C-alpha positions as CSV (number, residue, x, y, z in Angstrom):
1,X,0.0,0.0,-0.1
2,X,0.9,3.6,-0.3
3,X,1.2,4.9,3.2
4,X,2.0,8.6,2.7
5,X,2.1,11.2,0.0
6,X,3.5,14.8,-0.2
7,X,3.1,16.9,-3.2
8,X,4.1,20.6,-3.9
9,X,3.5,22.7,-7.0
10,X,2.1,20.1,-9.2
11,X,-0.2,21.8,-11.7
12,X,-3.2,23.1,-9.8
13,X,-2.0,21.2,-6.6
14,X,0.0,23.7,-4.6
15,X,0.5,21.7,-1.4
16,X,-1.0,18.2,-0.7
17,X,0.3,15.9,1.9
18,X,-1.1,13.1,4.1
19,X,0.0,10.2,6.1
20,X,-3.7,9.0,6.6
21,X,-4.3,6.6,3.8
22,X,-6.5,3.6,3.8
23,X,-7.6,0.7,1.6
24,X,-10.2,2.7,0.0
25,X,-9.3,6.6,-0.5
26,X,-11.9,9.2,-1.9
27,X,-10.8,12.3,-3.6
28,X,-13.6,14.8,-3.9
29,X,-13.8,18.5,-4.9
30,X,-15.1,20.9,-7.5
31,X,-13.9,20.9,-11.1
32,X,-10.3,22.1,-11.6
33,X,-9.2,21.5,-7.9
34,X,-6.6,18.7,-8.9
35,X,-8.4,15.4,-8.4
36,X,-7.2,13.8,-11.6
37,X,-3.8,15.4,-11.3
38,X,-3.4,13.7,-7.9
39,X,-4.4,10.3,-9.2
40,X,-2.3,10.5,-12.3
41,X,0.8,11.6,-10.3
42,X,0.4,8.7,-7.9
43,X,-0.2,6.4,-10.8
44,X,2.9,7.5,-12.9
45,X,5.1,7.1,-9.7
46,X,3.7,3.6,-9.0
47,X,4.0,2.3,-12.5
48,X,7.6,3.6,-12.5
49,X,8.3,1.5,-9.5
50,X,6.7,-1.5,-11.1
51,X,8.5,-1.1,-14.5
52,X,11.9,-0.7,-12.9
53,X,14.2,-3.5,-13.9
54,X,11.2,-5.7,-14.9
55,X,12.3,-8.6,-16.9
56,X,15.2,-7.5,-19.1
57,X,14.4,-3.9,-18.8
58,X,17.6,-2.0,-17.6
59,X,16.5,1.5,-18.2
60,X,17.2,4.0,-15.3
61,X,14.4,5.1,-12.9
62,X,15.1,8.6,-14.1
63,X,14.4,7.7,-17.8
64,X,11.3,5.5,-16.9
65,X,9.7,8.3,-14.7
66,X,10.4,11.1,-17.1
67,X,8.7,9.1,-19.9
68,X,5.9,8.1,-17.6
69,X,5.1,11.6,-16.6
70,X,5.2,13.0,-20.1
71,X,3.0,10.5,-21.5
72,X,0.6,10.5,-18.7
73,X,0.2,14.3,-18.6
74,X,0.7,14.7,-22.4
75,X,3.1,17.6,-21.9
76,X,6.0,18.6,-24.2
77,X,8.4,19.5,-21.3
78,X,8.3,18.4,-17.7
79,X,8.6,21.9,-16.6
80,X,5.0,22.6,-17.8
81,X,3.8,20.5,-14.9
82,X,5.2,23.0,-12.4
83,X,2.5,25.2,-10.9
84,X,2.4,28.5,-12.7
85,X,3.6,31.5,-10.8
86,X,5.5,29.5,-8.3
87,X,9.2,30.2,-8.0
88,X,9.9,26.9,-6.2
89,X,10.0,23.7,-8.3
90,X,7.8,20.6,-8.2
91,X,8.5,18.1,-5.5
92,X,6.8,14.7,-4.9
93,X,7.4,11.9,-2.5
94,X,5.5,8.7,-1.3
95,X,6.2,5.7,0.8
96,X,5.0,2.4,-0.6
97,X,5.4,-0.7,1.7
98,X,8.6,0.7,3.2
99,X,10.1,2.1,0.1
100,X,10.5,5.8,-0.2
101,X,10.1,7.2,-3.8
102,X,10.6,10.9,-4.5
103,X,11.6,13.4,-7.2
104,X,11.8,16.9,-8.0
105,X,12.4,19.4,-10.8
106,X,12.2,23.0,-11.9
107,X,10.2,25.0,-14.6
108,X,13.3,24.6,-16.8
109,X,13.2,20.8,-16.8
110,X,12.8,19.5,-20.4
111,X,12.6,15.7,-20.7
112,X,15.1,14.6,-18.0
113,X,14.8,14.4,-14.2
114,X,18.0,14.6,-12.2
115,X,16.5,14.4,-8.7
116,X,14.9,11.1,-8.3
117,X,15.4,8.6,-5.4
118,X,17.2,5.4,-6.2
119,X,15.3,2.0,-6.2
120,X,16.7,-1.2,-5.1
121,X,14.2,-3.4,-6.7
122,X,11.0,-3.2,-8.8
123,X,7.5,-3.3,-7.3
124,X,6.3,-6.8,-8.1
125,X,2.7,-6.1,-9.1
126,X,0.4,-4.5,-11.8
127,X,-1.5,-1.3,-10.9
128,X,-4.0,0.1,-13.2
129,X,-5.9,3.4,-13.9
130,X,-9.5,3.3,-14.9
131,X,-10.4,6.6,-16.6
132,X,-13.8,8.1,-16.7
133,X,-14.6,7.0,-20.1
134,X,-14.7,3.4,-21.3
135,X,-12.1,2.5,-23.8
136,X,-12.9,-1.1,-25.0
137,X,-14.3,0.3,-28.3
138,X,-11.2,2.6,-28.8
139,X,-8.4,-0.1,-28.1
140,X,-7.2,-0.3,-31.8
141,X,-7.1,3.5,-32.0
142,X,-5.3,3.9,-28.7
143,X,-2.6,1.3,-29.5
144,X,-2.1,2.8,-33.0
145,X,-1.7,6.4,-31.7
146,X,1.2,5.2,-29.5
147,X,2.8,2.2,-31.1
148,X,2.6,3.5,-34.7
149,X,2.1,7.3,-34.7
150,X,3.9,8.0,-31.3
151,X,1.7,11.0,-30.9
152,X,-0.1,12.6,-27.9
153,X,-3.8,12.1,-27.9
154,X,-4.6,9.2,-25.5
155,X,-2.4,9.4,-22.4
156,X,-0.7,6.5,-20.6
157,X,-3.6,5.7,-18.4
158,X,-5.6,4.8,-21.6
159,X,-2.6,3.1,-23.2
160,X,-1.6,1.0,-20.3
161,X,-5.2,-0.1,-19.8
162,X,-5.6,-0.9,-23.5
163,X,-2.6,-3.3,-23.3
164,X,-3.9,-4.8,-20.1
165,X,-7.2,-5.7,-21.6
166,X,-5.6,-7.5,-24.5
167,X,-4.4,-10.2,-22.1
168,X,-6.6,-13.3,-22.4
169,X,-8.5,-14.5,-19.4
170,X,-6.6,-17.5,-18.0
171,X,-8.1,-20.9,-17.3
172,X,-8.1,-22.5,-14.0
173,X,-8.6,-21.3,-10.4
174,X,-8.7,-17.7,-9.7
175,X,-8.8,-15.9,-6.3
176,X,-12.2,-16.5,-4.7
177,X,-12.8,-12.8,-4.2
178,X,-12.0,-12.1,-7.8
179,X,-14.4,-14.9,-8.9
180,X,-17.2,-13.6,-6.6
181,X,-16.7,-10.1,-7.8
182,X,-16.8,-11.1,-11.4
183,X,-20.2,-12.7,-10.8
184,X,-21.5,-9.5,-9.1
185,X,-20.2,-7.5,-12.1
186,X,-21.9,-9.6,-14.6
187,X,-25.2,-9.3,-12.6
188,X,-25.0,-5.6,-12.8
189,X,-25.0,-5.6,-16.6
190,X,-27.0,-8.9,-17.0
191,X,-24.3,-10.3,-19.2
192,X,-20.6,-10.0,-20.1
193,X,-18.2,-8.5,-22.6
194,X,-15.8,-10.7,-24.4
195,X,-13.3,-10.7,-27.2
196,X,-13.4,-12.8,-30.4
197,X,-9.9,-13.9,-31.5
198,X,-11.5,-15.0,-34.8
199,X,-13.1,-11.7,-35.8
200,X,-10.7,-9.6,-33.7
201,X,-13.6,-7.7,-32.1
202,X,-15.3,-7.1,-28.8
203,X,-18.9,-8.1,-28.2
204,X,-21.6,-8.2,-25.5
205,X,-23.5,-11.3,-24.6
206,X,-26.6,-10.7,-22.4
207,X,-28.0,-13.2,-19.9
208,X,-30.3,-14.6,-22.7
209,X,-27.0,-15.6,-24.7
210,X,-27.8,-12.9,-27.3
211,X,-24.8,-11.4,-28.8
212,X,-24.4,-7.8,-29.8
213,X,-21.7,-5.6,-31.2
214,X,-19.7,-3.6,-28.7
215,X,-20.7,-0.4,-30.6
216,X,-24.3,-0.9,-29.6
217,X,-23.5,-1.6,-26.0
218,X,-23.9,1.0,-23.4
219,X,-20.9,2.9,-22.1
220,X,-21.7,2.0,-18.5
221,X,-21.7,-1.7,-19.5
222,X,-18.3,-1.3,-21.1
223,X,-16.9,0.4,-18.2
224,X,-18.1,-2.4,-15.7
225,X,-16.7,-4.9,-18.2
226,X,-13.2,-3.5,-18.0
227,X,-12.8,-4.4,-14.4
228,X,-14.2,-7.8,-15.0
229,X,-11.6,-8.5,-17.7
230,X,-8.8,-7.4,-15.5
231,X,-10.0,-9.7,-12.8
232,X,-10.3,-12.7,-15.2
233,X,-7.0,-12.4,-17.0
234,X,-4.6,-12.3,-14.0
235,X,-3.3,-8.8,-14.6
236,X,-4.4,-7.7,-11.0
237,X,-3.2,-9.3,-7.8
238,X,-3.6,-8.5,-4.1
239,X,-0.8,-6.0,-4.1
240,X,-2.1,-4.0,-7.2
241,X,-3.3,-0.5,-6.8
242,X,-6.5,0.7,-8.6
243,X,-7.0,4.3,-9.5
244,X,-10.6,5.2,-10.6
245,X,-11.4,8.6,-12.1
246,X,-15.1,9.6,-11.9
247,X,-16.4,6.2,-10.9
248,X,-20.0,7.4,-11.4
249,X,-19.4,8.4,-15.0
250,X,-22.1,6.6,-17.2
251,X,-23.5,4.6,-14.3
252,X,-27.1,4.7,-12.9
253,X,-27.1,5.3,-9.2
254,X,-28.0,1.7,-8.5
255,X,-25.1,0.5,-10.6
256,X,-22.9,2.8,-8.7
257,X,-23.9,1.3,-5.5
258,X,-23.4,-2.3,-6.8
259,X,-20.1,-1.3,-8.4
260,X,-18.9,0.0,-5.0
261,X,-20.0,-3.1,-3.2
262,X,-17.3,-4.8,-5.5
263,X,-14.8,-2.3,-4.7
264,X,-15.5,-2.9,-1.0
265,X,-14.7,-6.6,-1.7
266,X,-11.5,-6.0,-3.4
267,X,-10.3,-3.5,-0.8
268,X,-11.2,-5.2,2.3
269,X,-11.3,-8.9,1.5
270,X,-8.4,-8.9,-1.0
271,X,-6.3,-6.0,0.3
272,X,-6.1,-4.1,-2.8
273,X,-5.6,-0.4,-2.3
274,X,-8.1,1.9,-4.3
275,X,-8.2,5.5,-5.0
276,X,-11.4,7.1,-6.3
277,X,-12.1,10.6,-7.6
278,X,-15.6,11.5,-7.7
279,X,-18.1,14.4,-7.8
280,X,-21.0,12.4,-6.8
281,X,-23.1,12.4,-3.5
282,X,-24.1,8.8,-4.2
283,X,-20.5,7.8,-4.2
284,X,-19.8,9.6,-0.9
285,X,-22.8,8.2,0.8
286,X,-22.2,4.7,-0.2
287,X,-18.6,4.8,0.9
288,X,-19.8,6.2,4.2
289,X,-22.0,3.2,4.7
290,X,-19.4,0.9,3.7
291,X,-17.1,2.4,6.3
292,X,-19.8,2.0,9.0
293,X,-20.6,-1.7,7.9
294,X,-17.0,-2.7,7.8
295,X,-15.9,-0.6,10.9
296,X,-13.0,0.3,8.8
297,X,-11.5,3.7,7.7
298,X,-12.4,5.2,4.4
299,X,-10.3,8.3,4.0
300,X,-11.7,11.2,2.2
301,X,-9.8,14.2,0.8
302,X,-11.7,17.4,-0.2
303,X,-9.5,19.3,-2.7
304,X,-9.9,23.0,-2.3
305,X,-8.0,24.8,-4.9
306,X,-5.2,26.9,-3.4
307,X,-6.0,25.7,0.2
308,X,-4.7,22.5,1.7
309,X,-7.1,19.5,1.3
310,X,-9.3,18.7,4.1
311,X,-8.9,15.1,5.3
312,X,-11.6,13.2,7.1
313,X,-12.5,9.6,7.8
314,X,-15.9,8.7,6.5
315,X,-16.2,6.2,9.4
316,X,-16.6,9.4,11.6
317,X,-19.4,10.8,9.4
318,X,-20.1,12.6,6.2
319,X,-17.6,15.4,5.5
320,X,-18.4,19.0,5.0
321,X,-17.7,19.9,1.4
322,X,-19.3,21.5,-1.6
323,X,-21.0,18.3,-2.9
324,X,-22.8,17.8,0.4
325,X,-23.8,21.4,0.7
326,X,-25.2,21.5,-2.8
327,X,-27.4,18.5,-2.0
328,X,-28.7,20.2,1.2
329,X,-29.3,23.4,-0.7
330,X,-31.4,21.5,-3.3
331,X,-33.4,20.0,-0.3
332,X,-34.0,23.4,1.3
333,X,-35.0,24.8,-2.1
334,X,-37.5,22.1,-2.4
335,X,-38.9,22.7,1.0
336,X,-39.3,26.5,0.2
337,X,-41.1,25.7,-3.0
338,X,-43.6,23.2,-1.4
339,X,-44.5,25.2,1.7
């Protein structure tokens, strides 16, 4: 697990630090407050640790990190990631299972990073980032944009996910929690998404065994199918970390609740650490109920632009933030209109 994080002058994030992290971590806040920036910076760092000296790869940690940051944030120079108007450079650090990983650079940084902590060994797992939009129908386009065109367009969160989804589901026993979660996922969409090697195309099969083209399948179904595939093909393991951006996107509130039940299982029964960015009152409320049921901490970070993020534990109650306040305001407006 990631145990602590400290970030200064990364894009819209001026100063973020916490040593209060849990199995499920929720990042909330208004648009433009840095939720996705936070997720992507954590993801780029963790993936660098996982790719370091994997197999026959002997690239330096400096080169791996610089490439990962540029392709994750789609920036011509690394210096563009430094908060505008700040004289100090960007600094980042985290601790993952006893390993400290940190880096820093200034506005003048181009495509190299000099100040990166050394790594003794790789992080032996596969973490993944699930973006707000589904990508199953875009996999060929995503892979071509990187492997052939070498052009910005789809960042590394999309590219890594596209490659992971191409791994075939393995036969034989799976982790029981993964198998149970897959059944729950398939119940949400009343079917499953699969890939035809013969036709080299994705398709959806409903509970009546009717087959449909992936292009006619709802975005919410495809989004849920992504996690199902990753649980089936062995890409994820108990030491993986899952980053989810706007988990509520394209999902009905009932599906959000059911999806978060699966997240609960993966986090507390399997030990996978999960970071979720959201705007949704439904997501906050459901995670609050999960924290109460499990009697476990679910940490919540309310991003506030230039101010430091407010940190709270959902086990202690619903946090005071703009999403909750807006929900209350709508209720009060309804009361005013009806009385």
